[in-house]
C-alpha positions, 0 to 999 in steps of 0.5 A: 754464207760459206760452209765454215760459218754454217758449221759454226752456226749449227755447232753453236746453236745446237750445242749451246742451246743444249747446254743452256737447257741443261744448266737451267733445268734438272738436278745438279748433276745435269747442270755441272755436266752442261757447264762442262759441255758449254766450253766443249762446244763453244771452243770448236765454234770459235775455231770455225768462226775464225776460219769463216771470218778469217780472224786469227784472233778467234783462235787465240780466244778459243785457246784461252777458253780451252785452257780455262773452261775445264779449270772452272769445271774442276772448281765446281767438282771440288766445291760441290763434291758432297752434293755430287756424291749423293747423285753422281753425274753420268756424262760418258756419252756427252763427253765423248761426243764433245771430244769427237766434235773437237777432234773433227773440227781441229783436224778439218782446220789443220787440213785447210791451214797446212803446216806452220805456226797456225797449225801448231796453235790449232793442235795445242788448242785441240789437245787442251780442249779434248784433254781438258774436257776428259779430265774435267768430266772424270773429275765430276764423276770421280768427285762422287767416288772419292767422298764415298757418299759421305759428303766430305772430300 
């Protein structure tokens, strides 16, 4: 097993276990943050698997996940705005940790890949992953602020 596969295994095992625990237990605010975390962890894991197995198609899958994952979180933030207003999520540390993980993985893979189309695809995936995670996390905390605790958006 090479280092890329070991890093992918650790990323997916630790990150998705934490996300699964968060989704399965606790209040609503923890569950929506954990749902957002699952995308933010699975995408870097797929990028590491792509490098470890030398499968560029995994990068395409990570790109689609980086694009659609935050959209799902935004849908949850909109649909659950009233319930989240009563007990707003606080996800600043988790959000920045996930964004940092994504940045480190993308930069490491860019260094290995070198200039070209593959590097451009990695940079787009990283920008979507980090930006989407930050926007979705802001929407989760902002949904509660917009309703002002009234339960209506």
